[in-house]
C-alpha positions in Angstrom: 81.9 108.3 133.5 80.4 111.5 132.0 81.7 112.7 128.7 82.6 116.0 130.3 84.8 114.5 132.9 88.4 115.4 132.6 90.8 112.7 133.5 93.8 113.8 135.7 96.5 111.7 134.0 99.1 112.9 136.4 97.1 111.5 139.3 96.6 108.3 137.4 100.3 108.0 136.8 101.1 108.5 140.5 98.5 105.9 141.5 99.8 103.1 139.2 100.4 100.0 141.3 103.7 99.2 139.5 107.0 101.0 139.4 107.2 103.4 136.5 109.6 106.2 135.7 109.7 108.7 132.8 113.2 109.5 131.4 114.2 112.1 128.9 116.3 111.0 125.9 119.4 112.1 127.9 118.3 109.6 130.6 117.3 112.3 133.1 114.3 111.6 135.4 111.3 113.6 134.2 108.8 112.0 136.5 108.4 108.9 138.8 105.4 107.5 140.4 104.9 106.9 144.2 105.4 103.1 143.9 108.8 103.6 142.3 110.0 105.9 145.1 108.6 103.5 147.7 110.4 100.4 146.4 113.8 102.0 145.7 113.7 104.0 149.0 114.3 107.5 147.5 112.5 110.8 147.9 111.2 112.8 144.9 113.9 115.4 145.5 116.6 112.8 145.3 115.5 111.6 141.9 113.8 114.4 139.9 116.0 116.2 137.3 119.0 114.0 138.0 120.7 111.5 135.6 119.6 107.9 136.0 123.0 106.5 136.7 123.9 109.3 139.2 120.9 108.2 141.2 121.5 104.4 140.7 125.2 103.6 139.9 126.6 100.1 139.9 127.7 98.7 143.2 131.3 99.7 143.5 132.0 96.7 145.7 131.0 94.3 142.9 133.6 94.3 140.1 131.3 92.0 138.0 128.3 94.3 138.2 126.6 94.8 134.8 123.2 96.2 135.6 124.0 99.8 134.7 125.6 98.8 131.3 122.8 96.5 130.4 120.1 99.0 131.3 121.8 101.8 129.3 122.1 99.5 126.3 118.4 98.7 126.4 117.4 102.4 126.7 119.6 103.3 123.8 118.0 100.5 121.7 114.6 102.0 122.4 115.8 105.5 121.4 117.3 104.2 118.2 114.5 101.9 117.1 111.4 103.4 118.6 110.4 100.0 119.8 109.8 98.5 123.3 112.5 96.4 124.9 111.9 93.8 127.6 115.1 93.0 129.4 116.3 89.8 130.9 116.4 89.5 134.7 119.0 91.9 136.1 120.9 92.0 139.3 121.2 95.7 140.1 122.2 96.5 143.7 120.8 99.6 145.4 122.5 101.7 148.1 120.0 101.7 151.0 122.3 103.7 153.4 125.6 105.5 152.7 128.0 102.8 151.9 125.5 100.0 152.4 124.4 98.1 149.3 121.5 95.6 149.0 121.5 92.8 146.5 118.4 93.3 144.4 116.9 91.7 141.3 114.7 93.4 138.7 112.7 92.7 135.6 112.7 95.9 133.5 110.7 96.9 130.4 111.5 100.1 128.5 108.9 101.7 126.2 109.2 104.7 123.9 106.8 107.6 124.3 106.4 109.2 120.8 105.7 112.8 120.2 103.5 114.3 117.4 106.6 114.2 115.0 106.9 110.5 115.6 110.2 110.8 117.4 110.9 109.4 120.9 110.3 112.2 123.4 110.3 110.2 126.6 111.2 106.7 127.8 108.8 104.9 130.1 110.9 102.7 132.4 108.7 100.1 134.1 110.4 97.8 136.6 109.2 94.8 138.6 111.3 93.7 141.5 111.8 90.0 141.8 114.3 89.9 144.7 111.8 88.3 147.1 111.0 85.6 144.5 114.6 84.5 144.6 114.9 84.7 148.3 111.7 82.8 148.9 113.2 79.7 147.3 115.8 79.3 150.1 119.5 78.6 149.9 122.3 81.1 149.2 121.1 84.4 147.8 123.1 84.1 144.5 122.4 80.4 143.8 122.4 79.5 140.2 119.2 77.6 140.5 117.2 80.5 141.9 118.6 82.9 139.3 117.6 80.6 136.6 114.1 80.2 138.1 113.7 83.9 138.2 114.9 84.2 134.6 112.3 81.6 133.6 109.7 83.8 135.3 110.9 86.8 133.3 110.9 84.9 130.0 107.4 83.6 130.6 106.2 87.2 131.1 108.0 88.3 128.0 106.4 85.4 126.0 102.9 86.4 127.2 103.5 90.0 126.1 104.9 88.8 122.8 101.9 86.5 122.2 99.6 89.4 122.9 101.3 91.5 120.3 101.4 88.7 117.8 97.6 88.1 118.2 97.0 91.8 117.6 99.2 91.8 114.5 97.6 88.6 113.2 94.1 90.1 113.7 95.1 93.2 111.7 96.7 91.1 109.0 93.6 88.9 108.9 91.4 92.0 108.4 93.6 93.1 105.5 93.5 89.6 104.0 89.7 89.3 104.2 89.4 92.8 102.6 91.7 91.7 99.8 89.7 88.5 99.3 86.4 90.4 99.1 87.8 93.0 96.7 89.6 90.6 94.3 87.5 87.5 94.5 83.9 88.8 94.6 81.0 86.4 94.9 79.3 85.7 91.6 75.8 84.1 91.7 75.1 84.7 88.0 77.0 85.7 84.9 75.0 86.5 81.8 71.8 84.5 82.2 73.6 81.6 83.7 73.7 80.5 87.3 77.1 80.2 88.8 78.7 79.3 92.1 82.2 80.2 93.3 84.1 78.9 96.3 87.5 79.6 97.8 89.2 77.6 100.6 92.6 78.7 102.0 95.1 76.1 102.9 95.2 75.0 106.5 97.3 77.4 108.6 97.2 80.3 106.2 95.4 83.6 106.2 92.1 83.9 104.3 93.9 84.9 101.2 96.3 83.1 98.8 97.4 82.9 95.1 94.3 81.1 93.7 91.8 83.2 91.8 88.8 83.0 89.5 87.0 85.3 87.2 83.6 85.4 85.4 83.0 88.1 82.8 80.5 89.0 80.1 82.3 89.1 76.7 81.9 91.6 74.0 79.8 90.5 71.0 77.0 87.9 71.1 75.7 86.0 74.0 79.1 85.0 75.4 80.8 84.7 78.8 84.3 84.1 79.9 85.3 81.9 82.9 88.8 81.4 84.1 90.8 80.3 87.1 94.5 80.6 88.0 97.1 79.7 90.6 100.0 81.8 91.9 102.7 79.9 93.8 102.7 80.8 97.6 100.4 82.0 100.3 99.7 85.2 102.1 99.5 88.8 101.1 102.4 88.8 98.7 100.9 86.0 96.7 97.5 87.7 96.8 99.0 90.9 95.4 100.4 88.9 92.4 97.1 87.1 92.0 95.2 90.4 91.9 97.4 91.7 89.1 97.1 88.6 86.9 93.4 88.3 87.5 92.8 91.9 86.5 95.0 91.6 83.5 93.2 88.5 82.2 89.8 89.9 82.9 90.6 93.0 80.8 92.4 91.0 78.1 89.5 88.5 77.7 87.1 91.3 76.8 89.1 92.2 73.7 90.9 88.9 72.7 89.8 86.8 69.8 89.9 83.7 72.0 91.2 82.3 75.2 94.6 81.3 73.7 95.2 84.9 72.7 94.1 86.1 76.1 96.7 83.8 77.8 99.3 84.8 75.3 99.0 88.4 76.5 98.8 87.4 80.1 102.0 85.3 79.7 103.9 88.3 78.4 102.6 90.4 81.3 103.6 87.7 83.8 107.2 88.1 82.7 107.4 91.5 84.3 105.5 90.7 87.5 107.7 89.7 90.4 106.3 86.6 92.0 104.4 85.3 89.0 107.0 82.6 88.3 105.3 79.2 87.5 101.8 80.7 87.7 99.2 78.7 85.9 95.7 79.6 84.4 93.0 78.2 82.2 90.5 80.4 80.3 87.2 79.4 78.7 85.0 81.3 76.3 81.4 80.1 76.2 79.1 80.9 73.4 75.6 80.4 74.8 73.9 80.6 71.4 76.2 78.1 69.6 76.6 75.9 72.7 80.3 75.8 72.3 83.2 76.2 74.8 86.6 77.3 73.5 89.4 76.8 75.9 93.1 77.1 76.5 95.3 76.1 79.5 98.6 77.4 80.7 99.8 74.5 82.8 96.6 74.3 84.7 94.4 71.2 85.5 91.7 70.7 82.9 88.2 72.0 83.3 85.5 69.4 83.6 82.3 69.5 81.5 79.5 67.6 82.9 77.1 66.6 80.2 73.4 66.3 80.9 73.6 62.5 80.6 76.2 62.4 83.4 79.2 61.9 81.2 82.2 64.0 82.5 84.6 65.3 79.8 87.9 66.8 80.9 88.9 69.7 78.5 92.5 68.7 78.1 93.2 69.1 74.3 94.8 72.6 74.6 97.3 72.4 77.5 100.5 74.3 77.4 103.3 75.4 79.7 102.8 77.9 82.7 102.3 81.5 82.0 106.0 82.7 82.1 107.7 79.4 81.1 109.0 80.7 77.7 111.4 83.7 77.4 109.9 84.3 74.0 106.2 83.2 74.1 104.7 81.5 71.1 101.0 81.2 70.3 99.2 78.9 72.7 97.0 76.0 71.6 93.2 76.3 71.7 90.4 73.8 71.4 86.6 73.7 71.2 83.9 71.4 72.4 80.1 71.5 72.3 77.5 71.0 75.1 73.8 70.4 75.5 71.4 72.6 77.4 71.7 71.8 81.1 75.4 70.8 81.1 77.7 72.1 83.8 81.2 73.6 83.4 83.6 73.2 86.4 86.9 75.1 86.8 89.1 74.6 89.8 92.7 74.8 91.1 94.9 71.9 92.0 94.1 72.0 95.7 90.9 70.2 94.9 92.4 67.2 93.1 96.0 66.8 94.1 97.2 64.8 97.1 100.7 63.9 98.2 101.8 60.5 97.1 98.8 60.1 94.9 98.6 60.3 91.1 96.6 63.2 89.8 94.4 60.9 87.7 93.1 59.5 91.0 92.0 63.0 92.0 90.4 63.7 88.7 88.5 60.4 88.8 87.3 61.3 92.3 86.1 64.7 91.0 84.3 63.2 88.0 82.5 60.7 90.2 81.3 63.5 92.6 80.2 65.7 89.7 78.3 62.9 88.0 76.4 61.9 91.1 75.4 65.5 92.0 75.0 66.9 88.5 71.3 67.7 88.9 71.9 69.8 92.1 71.8 73.6 91.9 75.3 75.0 91.4 75.5 76.3 95.0 74.6 72.8 96.3 76.9 71.1 93.8 79.8 73.3 94.9 79.2 72.4 98.6 78.9 68.7 97.8 82.2 68.6 95.8 84.2 70.4 98.4 82.7 68.2 101.2 83.7 65.0 99.3 87.0 66.0 97.9 88.7 68.1 100.6 90.1 66.4 103.7 88.1 66.8 106.8 90.7 68.9 108.5 91.3 71.1 105.5 93.7 70.9 102.5 97.4 71.7 102.5 96.9 73.7 99.4 94.5 76.5 98.5 91.4 75.7 96.5 89.3 77.7 94.1 86.1 76.3 92.5 83.8 77.8 89.8 80.6 76.0 88.7 78.5 77.4 85.8 75.2 75.8 84.7 75.0 76.1 80.9 
């Protein structure tokens, strides 16, 4: 089709293969397509400009008729909420000749048509007749079995439409999640003059975003870097929002704090005023590359692993304290220091890497130490891949996992 071609939408509307009518908010017919007129047996003059229920009243010979009441309730819901409404199967008889009423079954869907102001200006009333479906099954016209079968047909169609909308919503949320992950957990190949590898793996069944985070920063004064990881309880966009706040706060605090304990002190006070930061954990390390020292402090987080050049794995667990917001009145957190030789490797991670249900955490830590020792000479990128391959279950973990590896 040429770009200059003007589409005649009125002609498209009339040519639609399904029954569609446009109603004003007062339920007056604004337009109907040819298929609608054909199926209901009405002329355009009999419909246009008239009220819906003047054209199609309930069957006066059926005291149990509810079609008109149900349809009006659905249309009013659409007007009130601005959202589409798929109705259950309806029996709604139609007067074919004066005084002659035909038993008919319909599957209606009502959709809002919004104006530029965002208000509902029209109602699109789409109807599919299923009378023949019921009759084709044989037996008395109003049999319970055939009504239920037609109802199942209607529900199956509704579920298909709902699944389509859920897939679209999930795709949009996934795009947001991936953008958040990229913005808040950037890839870090090198910090200072040190090679580093970072990995993030969401729990099975979650979006590509969670409450686990990591950070690598160049510290002020001397040849120093800061490496930290943390864990916010929960999954999804809400946990990611809390994670982003805590990560940013610790990143800024680390640049001016005297040590990691002081940085976590400040972060703990901040966590008290952040909704959703309850029970959050973190560990911070300050690495002095000239003195070959690592100063560290942990707020309820699994201990970092220091892989020495001879293959010995040391867990940095001499400065472990409660989670970030555990105390109403925070007190100074503990801090410890260790040394390393050139070529050592520092590994920080979240509990998804080592914790398993019905298993002591020491078993997971031993599994991590064994993997790190065997692959210690690998490049940080290859080491990270090997650790994840060996420690995470083949089908994915039930908890999120963040991993940071720095070659010292």
